[in-house]
N, C-alpha and C positions, 0 to 999 in steps of 0.2 A: 274566714277570719273572725276572730272574736271581736265583738263590739261592746265596749265596756263603759265608755264615758259619753256625756252629752257634748254637743257641739259648743265651742267656745263662743262667748259673746264678743261682739266687735263694735267699736265705736269710731265715729269719724270726727276729726277736728280740722277745720279749715285754717290754714295759716296764711292764706291770701284770699281776697275777695274779688279781685279783678278777673275778667274772663276774656278770652279771645273769640272773635267772631269766626264762624265756620270758614274753612278754606279747603278747596279741592286739592291744593298743593301744600302739604305740611311744611315744606321748606320756605314758604312765603306767607307767614301768618299776618293777619291784619288785626289791629287793636279795635276793640268794640267802641263805637261812638258813644260818648257820654250823653245820658238823658236824665231828665228830672226823675228822682226816685223819692219815696217816702224816707223819713229820717230812719237811719239804721237803728233798730231796737237794741238796747243795752240792758242786760239783766242787772237787777239791783244786787248789791253785796251786803250781806248781814254777817257781822263778826261771829265766828263759831270756831272753837278749837276741838280737835279730835285727837284722841290718844289710843294707840293700839300697838301691840307687839313691842312695847318699850320705846315707842316713838310718838312724837306729838307734832301736829301741823295744823295750819289754818285752812278752813274750808268755808269760804264766804258764800258758797252756793248750796250749802246744806239745806237751806230752807226749801229747795225744790223737791225734797223728799215728801213734803206734805202736798199731795196732789189736790187737796181741797182748798189750798191757798188761792184766793181770787187773783192775786198778782201773777201766779203762774199761768192761769188761763189767759190773762191779758197779754202776757209776754209771748205765749205761743201764737196767739192770734196775730200779734204785730209781726212776728217772725214770718208767719205764713203769708201775710199780706206783702211784706217786703220781698220775699222770694217770688211771689206771683208777679209783682211789678217788675222786678229785676229781669226775670226770664221773659216776661211779656214784652218788655221794651228792647231786649237784646236782639240783634240781627234784624232790625227793622220790624220787630214784632212777630217774626215767624220762626223764632229759634226752636220752640217746642216741636212744631211740625217738621222742621228740618232735621232735628236730632232723631225724631221717631223714624223718619224716612231713611236716614243713614243706618240706623240699627237694623231696620227691617231688611235693607239691601244686603247686609252682611250674612243674613241667615239663609241657608239653603231652603228650597221649596219643601223638601221632605228630609227627614233624618232617620238613621237606622243604626243599631248596634251590630257589630259583627256576630255571627252565630257562635254560640258556645256549646260544645258537645257535652252531653250528660247522658250516659247510657246509650240507648239507641236513637236518641233525639238530639236535634240541633235547636236550641232555644234562642230567641232574639226578640228585640222590641224595635218598633219604628213608629214615627209620627207621620201619618198619611198627609199628602199634599192638601192644603186647605183646612186641615184639622188642627185642633189645639192640644189634644191629649194623645198619649202613646197607645199602642196596641201590642199586647203580649202574644206571640205566636210560636209555633214550632213546626219542624218538618222532620221526617225520619231521615236518619243518616244515610246518605247515598251508598249504594253497593259499588264495589270495585269491578272493573272490567266491563267489556262490551255487553256480555250476557247479563250481568247484574244491572247495568243501566237500562237495558231493554225490559227486564222484569220489573224494575221500579216504575217504568213508564206504564206498562200494562196493568200493574196492580194499583196505580194511582198513588203510590207512596210519596211521590214528589209534591203532592198537593200540600198547601199550607193549611194548618189547623189554627184558627184563632182561638186562643184560650180566654182572653179578657180584653175587651175593647172599652177603654175609659170613656171614649166619646159617646158610646151608646148609653152608658150610665148617666153621663152629664146631660144628654138630650132628654132623658126620661125624668131626671130630677132637678135639672137646672144648675147643678153643681156636683163635683165629684173630687174626692181626695182619697186615693188608695194608699193605705199605710204599709202593711206587710203582705207579701205574697209567698206562699210556700207550696212547692210541688211535693206530692207524696213520693216515697222511695220507689214505688212501682210505676210512677208516672201516670197514675189513673186519676188522681184527685188534685184539685187546686183549692187551697184555702187562702182566703184573703180578707183583709179588714177594709171597710169602706165608710167614709163620712160623706153624706149627701146634704148636710145642712150648713156646713161651715163652722160648726161648734166644736170641732176637734174631738168629738166623742165617736169612736169607731165601733161599728158592729161587725160581726163575723159571719161570713158566708163560705160554704163549701160547695164546689162545683164538681160533678161527675164528668170527666172529660170524654167518656165514651158516649153517654147519653146527651151530654152538653146541657144538662139541667142542674140548677141549684138544688141540692138535696138537704141542706141544713142552713138555717139562719138562726143565729143565737139571739135570744131575747136580751142578753146583756149588752149594755152600752159601755164604752170605755175599754174595749179589748185592745191590747197593745202588741204583745209578742206571741208567736205561734211556733209549734214544733210537732213534727210527726213522729210517731213511734215506728220502730223498725219493721213491724209486721203490717203496717199500713192500716191497722184497724182502729187506732186511737189518735186523736188530735188533742194536744195540750195547748192551753192558751192562758194568758194573764188578763186580769180585769182590775180596773182602777177603783179606788174608793171615791168619796165625795170631794176630796181634795186633788183628784186626778193623779194620785200616787198608785202605781201598780203594786197591789198588795196580796192578791189571791191568784192561785193556780187552779184551773179546772181541767177536767179530762172528758172529752166527748167520744164515746164509742159509736162508730158510724153505723154499725149493724143494729143499734138500739134506737128506739123512738124516744127514749128519755133524754132530758136535757143533760148538759155536762155536769159531772159531780165534782165537789170540792176536793182538792188534793192537798193544798197547802195554804196557810194564811200567815202573813208576816204582821205581827202586832206592833212592832217598833215603828213609830211614825217617821223615824229618820232613815228607814230602809226602803228601797225600791226593789221589786222582784222581777226577774227576767227568766224566761224558760227557753232552753235550747236543747238540741240533740247533738251528741257527738258526731263527728264527720262520718263515722262508719255506722251510725244509727244503732249502736249497741246499747247506749245509755241515754237517758234524759237527765239534764242537769237543771236544777232550780238554783238560781243565783240571787242571793239577797245582798244588796250592795248599799253602802253609804259612800260619801265622797272619799273616805279614807280607809274603809274596811270592807271585808266581804266574808260571806259564809256560803258554802256550796253543799247542796244535797243531791244525791243521785238515785236513780231507780233504773233497774234493768228494763230495757225497752220491750223485751219479749216475756217479761215475768213481772207484770205490774202488781200482782198480789203481794209480792215481798215488801212493797212500800218503799218510802224514801229512807235513805240513811246518810248521815253527815260525813263529809270528808274530814273536816277539822273545824272545831268551834271558833266562833268569831273572836278575834283578838284586836284590840284597838290599834289602829294605824297599820294593820297587816292586811294586804290584799292578795288574793290568789284566784286563778282561773285555770280551767283544765280542759284537756282533750283526752281521747282514748286511742290506744294503738296496741294491738296484739297482747292484751292482758295487762297493760300498764296504763295508768293515768299520767299524762305529761302535764306539768303544772308550771305556769308562770307565777312567780310570787316575789314579794319583797320581805318575806319573813326573816327573822334574825338567823344568821349563819352561825353554826357551832355554838348554839345556846347563848349567844351574846344578848345583851339587854336591848339593843336598838335595832331597828329595821335597816335594811340596805337602802342605798340611794335610789336604785332602780330595780327592775325585775331581773331575776335569774331563772334558769330552767332547772326544774327538779322532776322527779317521777316517783311513783309508788305502785305497788301491786294493786290491781283492781279487785281487791278482796276486803270484805268488811273488817277482818281482823288485822289487816296489814296497812290500811290506808293512812295510819298515823306515822308510818315509818318512811319518811321522805328521804330520797337519795338525791343529792345535788349532782346534776349532769354537767352544767357549765355556768360559770359566773363571768360576765363580760368585763373587759378592761374598764378603768375608771373614766376614760373618755368616750365610752360606748355604752349605750343602753338598749335593752330589748323592749320594744314597744308592743309587740303582738306576735301571734303565731298562727299557722295553719298546718294541717296535718293530712297526709295521704298515705296510701298503702306502702309506697316505696320512698317517700320523702317527707321531711319536716321543713317547712318554710318559716323563716324568722324575719320579722320586720324590725330593723335596728335603726339607731340614730347615732352617728359619730360626728362630734363637733358640729352639730346642727344639720348635718347632711343625712337625708333619708337613704337607707340601704335595705335591700332584700337579699337574702341568701338561702340556699337549700342545702340540707344535710341528708345523706342517705339513711334510710330506716331499714331494720331496727338499729338502735344505738347500743353498742356494747361498751359499757362503762364500768370501770373498777369501782366497786362499792365504797372503798375507803378513800378514794382520791378523785375529786372532780377534775374534769379535763378543761384545758384552755379551748376557746372556741376554734382556734386554728387547728387543734389536734383532731377536730371532728371533720376536717377536710371540707369546709363549706365552699359552695360555688356562689360567688357574688354576682348578682344580675347586673350586666352593663346598663348604664343609664346615660342620657344625653348630657346632663349638666347637674352640678351640685345644687342648683337653685330649683330643681324640679319638685313638683308636688306629685305624689304617687298614691294611687288608690287601687286597692285590689278589686278584681272582678268578682263575680259570684263564685266561681271555682267550686261548684257543688259536687263534682264527681270524685269520690274517694279513691277510685282506681286510676285516675288520670295521672299522667306524667307531664302534663302541660299546665303552666300557671299563667294566668292572664292578669295584666296590670293596665291601668289607664294612667299615662304619664303626661304631664303638662307643666308649663311654667308661664310667667308673665309674657314671654315672647315665643312660646312653643304651643300651638294649638293642640288640643287633646290627641294623644297617640294611644291606640290600643295595641298592645304588644303581647304576643304569646312567647313564653320562655319554656323551652324543652329541657326538663330537669334531668333527663337521661343523657342527651347529646350535648347538653350545655351550650345550646345555641338559642337564637331568638328570631322571631318573625314579626314584622310590622304588619298588622292586619288592616289598619284604618287610621286615617288622620282627619280630624275635623276640618271641613272646608270653610275658608273665609272668602266669600265670593268676590269681594271688591278689591282684594289685594293679593290674591293667590299668585298672580304673575310675578310679584316682587319677592316671593319667599326664597330664602337661600337654603342650600342643602349641606348638611354636615354628617359626620358619622358618630355612632355610639362609641363611648369610651368607658373603661372601667377605671375608677379613681380610688380603689380601696386596697391597693396592693400592700399598703402598710398594715392592714388588719390581718391579711392572710397571705403568707409568702408562697404557698404552694397552689395558689389559684390557677386553674386551667384557663388560659386566656381564650377569648372568642377569636377564632381565626378569620371568620368572614364578617364583614361589616356591611350594614345596610344604611341607606340614606333616609333622612327625615327632613322636614322643612321647618324652619324657624324664621323669626322676624328680626334677627339681630342686625341685619343690614339697615333696618328702618328705625329700630328702637334700642336704646342702651338699657341693659339690666345688669346691675352689679350689687354685690353684697359688701357692705362696709361695717366697721365697728365704730359706734359713736359713744363718746363718754358722757354719761349722765351727770346731773348736777351733783350727785353724791359720789362721783368717781367710778361708778360701775359701768362696764362695757355693755352696750345694747346692740344686738345685731339688727341692721337696717338694710332692707332691699330697696333700691332706688330705680325707678323706671321713668324714662322720658324719651321723646322723639329726637333723633339726631338732627332733623331738619327744623323742627318747630321750636325747640327749646332755646330760650334766651337766658344766658347765664346772669343771675342776679335779678332778673325781671319776671321770670315765669311764675305764675300762680301754682299752688300745689295743694295736695291733700295728704294728710298723714293718717294711715290706718293703724290703729293701736289695739292692743288686746292684753288680757292679763290674767288668766287663771287656768287651773286644773291640768296643767301639763300638756295642753294641746297647742298645736301650731296655728298661727294665723294663716288662713287660706290664701295662697298666692298662685293658685292655678289659673289657667287661661280664662280670660273673660273678654269677649269681643266688644262689649259695650265700652270698655276703657278706651278703645281707639278714638272715640269721639272727643275725649279729653286730651289724649296724647297728641292728636293731630292739631289741636288748638294751643299747644305749647305747655300744657299742664305737666307738672312733675308729680308722680305718685310715689309715696314712700310707705313701706310696710315695716312696722316695728315689732320684732319678736320679743319673747320673754327674756329678761336678763339672766345671765348665768346659764344659758341653755347648753345642754350637753349634746 
């Protein structure tokens, strides 16, 4: 999947300050006993008017932008003292310890991701029992048949190979944060970025997986993104400037003792640079992005001497991102259609020949309907996977490749015969797995919702079926989970969709907790999507305290995926509400 935008900011606003004492039975909540508390701190209000985008409003808390204001330090200290006193007195003074014990009890002793096949290897991660950090490992793909199984046993190919143990790095340095990990196309090398100081400045290391030794450590600090060339001989990486802006691309040749050499520098301080390889490793792409525009340069992975060449020069408010398939660049863009003066509301799919003289001749493949937007794409030898959003609902679909399109007439999405992946609920949060293998016909997703613990699901793009590989265990309430079946709710988008004939079960918590999406009218008359979550047993209508999670920028969705820590609030009668962006398509 292409990764193009930063994670959205999230803020919390309490709209009630009372709290329930812990209860082992959510249906029988007990109110907290009132105790003496410090005076509730109240922030001062200073008159201040703000004007932007043709509107004006009052912001009496604008003074907080000045972090050197001594009143701000006094306010924060008072708020912290009040919070400490409140939590310290709640539950007879043992609320902190009780909550911590509750949350620990819900976590399994060890966790692991389902293995994902890439070439001859099965890659997976797990957190060992008693450890804090994950371990990245792999095993050779097992042979089929009795003879193959016996040969695997005799050759030792069933043994696990540990590629990177975060815990060992942490024990050596006292701290570890692994940023990016990239396996080379021939599966021999592992490149990763690591921060051992907590300063968020990552260094680069390359490990030979045959000798199990680190063969390269970059002197540069502030390494961000990594990408391997298709011939496995070169590693590209980006480096930050003094403002932590990724602005340079370097290339390290593994067979050379010399340091990485400079490939590209972005001088515009408004742009951040990212380096990727296309899924088939035929091209490297240098992506220079602002919040509202982008410019892409490519270089042939096996012919680095030819240097970078641009796809299309930057245009204000125009973004585009590309992949490669069978001699074509497939492009997601909001560029004007038919030479109009304005950009489109969302992305559409286009393509061009992967030739220097033809890259400016874009052919539109499909433009989604007004109530549907394309968010992202992933590409394979036989399939194109699109991530869409229709009326606020996330959807994934696959289209057979290659695409045969009339140059003069873009096709409707339905005309490309997409298969829409069945999902459990329209309230689901969906995240793509690594899906590294270009030749694979299986696509992996992690699906969850406020009432559905994380599901790992494999979708077979050829057979148009799915397999549930794993679901996160919630140890203290697993016995209360209910089972339902996957459904497809996108028939209005695509009339010829082949329905999944077999259904599998998964577990959710809808018998214990209510989760619904409503439309709330704002003070200015605009409809705001709001997801409301509460316990059927502990909620008291008109009396329960609550938390509103709000968010507001860059076209990203507020994260509403499964979080076991919320159960401690829900079981005490709290109501949780998630406010999405207004006018969301």
